[in-house]
C-alpha positions in Angstrom: -217.3 -34.1 17.0 -214.5 -31.8 18.1 -214.7 -29.2 20.9 -212.1 -26.6 20.4 -211.2 -24.5 23.6 -209.2 -21.4 22.8 -207.7 -20.6 26.4 -206.1 -17.4 27.6 -204.4 -19.0 30.4 -201.7 -22.0 31.0 -203.0 -25.2 32.7 -201.6 -25.2 36.3 -198.5 -27.5 36.3 -198.0 -27.0 32.5 -195.6 -24.3 32.8 -192.7 -26.8 32.0 -193.7 -27.3 28.6 -193.3 -23.7 27.0 -193.5 -25.3 23.4 -196.7 -27.3 23.7 -199.7 -25.1 23.4 -202.2 -27.8 21.7 -203.7 -30.7 23.5 -205.9 -33.3 21.7 -208.0 -35.1 24.4 -210.1 -38.0 24.2 -212.3 -39.4 26.9 -211.2 -42.7 28.3 -212.8 -45.5 30.4 -211.1 -45.2 33.8 -211.0 -49.2 34.7 -209.8 -49.9 31.0 -208.0 -47.0 30.0 -209.3 -47.4 26.7 -210.8 -44.5 24.5 -214.4 -44.5 25.2 -215.4 -42.8 21.9 -213.1 -42.2 19.3 -215.4 -39.6 17.5 -215.2 -37.3 20.5 -212.0 -35.1 20.8 -211.3 -31.9 22.8 -208.7 -29.7 21.5 -207.2 -27.2 24.1 -205.2 -24.3 22.7 -203.0 -22.3 25.4 -202.7 -19.1 23.6 -200.4 -17.4 26.0 -197.7 -20.1 25.0 -198.0 -19.5 21.2 -195.3 -16.8 20.8 -194.5 -17.4 17.0 -193.6 -14.1 15.1 -195.2 -13.6 11.5 -192.0 -14.7 9.9 -192.0 -18.0 12.0 -195.5 -19.1 10.6 -195.1 -22.3 8.7 -198.5 -24.0 8.7 -201.9 -22.6 8.0 -202.7 -24.0 11.8 -199.9 -21.6 12.8 -201.5 -18.7 10.9 -204.9 -19.1 12.5 -203.2 -19.3 16.0 -201.3 -16.0 15.0 -204.5 -14.2 13.9 -206.4 -15.4 17.1 -203.5 -14.0 19.2 -202.9 -11.0 17.4 -206.0 -9.9 15.6 -206.7 -6.7 17.9 -203.1 -5.5 17.4 -202.9 -5.8 13.5 -203.4 -2.8 11.4 -202.8 -4.4 8.1 -202.9 -7.9 6.8 -199.2 -9.4 7.0 -197.7 -10.8 3.9 -197.9 -14.3 4.9 -201.4 -14.0 5.8 -202.7 -12.5 2.6 -204.9 -15.6 1.5 -208.4 -15.3 0.6 -209.7 -16.9 4.0 -207.6 -14.5 6.1 -208.6 -11.4 4.0 -212.5 -12.5 4.5 -211.5 -12.9 8.1 -210.1 -9.4 8.4 -213.1 -8.1 6.5 -215.4 -9.6 9.1 -213.3 -8.3 11.9 -213.5 -4.9 10.7 -217.2 -5.3 10.8 -217.1 -6.3 14.2 -215.5 -3.2 15.5 -218.5 -0.9 14.3 -220.4 0.9 16.7 -224.2 0.5 17.0 -225.0 3.2 14.6 -222.2 1.8 12.0 -223.8 -1.5 12.4 -227.2 -0.2 11.4 -225.8 1.6 8.6 -223.8 -1.4 7.4 -227.0 -3.7 7.8 -229.3 -1.0 6.1 -226.7 -0.7 3.1 -226.5 -4.5 3.0 -230.1 -5.1 2.9 -230.2 -2.6 -0.1 -227.7 -4.3 -1.8 -229.2 -7.8 -1.4 -232.7 -6.4 -2.5 -231.0 -5.0 -5.6 -229.4 -8.0 -6.4 -232.4 -10.0 -6.1 -234.2 -7.8 -8.4 -231.5 -8.1 -10.9 -231.3 -11.7 -10.6 -235.4 -12.0 -11.0 -235.2 -9.9 -13.9 -232.5 -11.9 -15.8 -234.1 -15.2 -14.9 -237.4 -13.9 -16.3 -235.6 -12.3 -19.3 -234.0 -15.8 -20.0 -237.5 -17.4 -19.4 -239.0 -15.1 -21.9 -236.0 -15.5 -24.5 -236.4 -19.3 -24.3 -240.1 -19.1 -24.7 -239.9 -16.5 -27.6 -237.2 -18.6 -29.1 -239.6 -21.7 -28.8 -242.5 -20.0 -30.2 -240.4 -18.6 -33.2 -239.1 -21.9 -33.8 -242.5 -23.7 -33.8 -243.5 -21.0 -36.4 -240.6 -21.4 -38.7 -240.9 -25.3 -38.5 -244.8 -24.8 -39.3 -244.0 -22.4 -42.3 -241.2 -24.9 -43.6 -243.6 -27.9 -43.2 -246.6 -25.7 -45.0 -244.2 -25.0 -47.9 -242.7 -28.8 -48.0 -246.4 -29.8 -48.1 -247.6 -27.3 -50.8 -244.4 -28.5 -53.0 -245.5 -32.2 -52.5 -249.0 -31.6 -53.4 -248.0 -29.5 -56.4 -245.7 -32.3 -57.6 -248.4 -34.7 -57.1 -251.0 -32.9 -59.1 -248.5 -32.1 -61.9 -247.8 -36.0 -62.1 -251.7 -36.5 -62.4 -251.6 -34.2 -65.3 -253.2 -31.1 -64.0 -252.2 -27.7 -65.9 -249.8 -25.2 -64.0 -252.8 -22.8 -63.5 -254.7 -25.5 -61.9 -251.9 -26.3 -59.5 -251.3 -22.9 -58.7 -254.9 -22.5 -57.8 -254.9 -25.6 -55.6 -251.7 -24.9 -53.8 -251.5 -21.1 -53.8 -248.0 -21.2 -55.2 -246.8 -18.2 -57.3 -245.5 -18.9 -61.0 -242.1 -18.4 -59.8 -242.3 -21.0 -57.0 -243.9 -23.6 -59.3 -241.3 -22.9 -62.0 -238.6 -23.4 -59.2 -240.2 -26.4 -58.1 -240.3 -27.9 -61.7 -236.5 -27.1 -62.1 -235.6 -29.4 -59.3 
């Protein structure tokens, strides 16, 4: 578990280390001086000591600290911070500046958007389900028809082999003269 404390002050007696602004602290047993629980860490960030300019940012950690320190003064997203995560943060920060009336209006429009999106998603899902069902039913009908035709053809062959006349076979199977001729040609 990590606890991150973003401080707007410098620890007393810590002014002599102006470049050290991050402290990772673990609890230790006073008698043994051993770490009490290694899965518990406190991270203290002394923000007044973080004075890097936008051009000096080299790591993502630096970028986060820069934003935390300077967000209220930034009008545009600086070039080094033009990453998806930071653009999302700036968008959220814009919303955080809204007055109460703007917040209500934003939330109403967001609710309308989500309701509309849910309606579209539901209609799409129902359309897919209907399409699958219709496709399944149509497939069953096609399969039944093919099976019926195949059965008629097999019965007709059997009747012809048994010596029945073409007229008798057509009467028994419901085949047309053309269908019977095609069957006999095969």
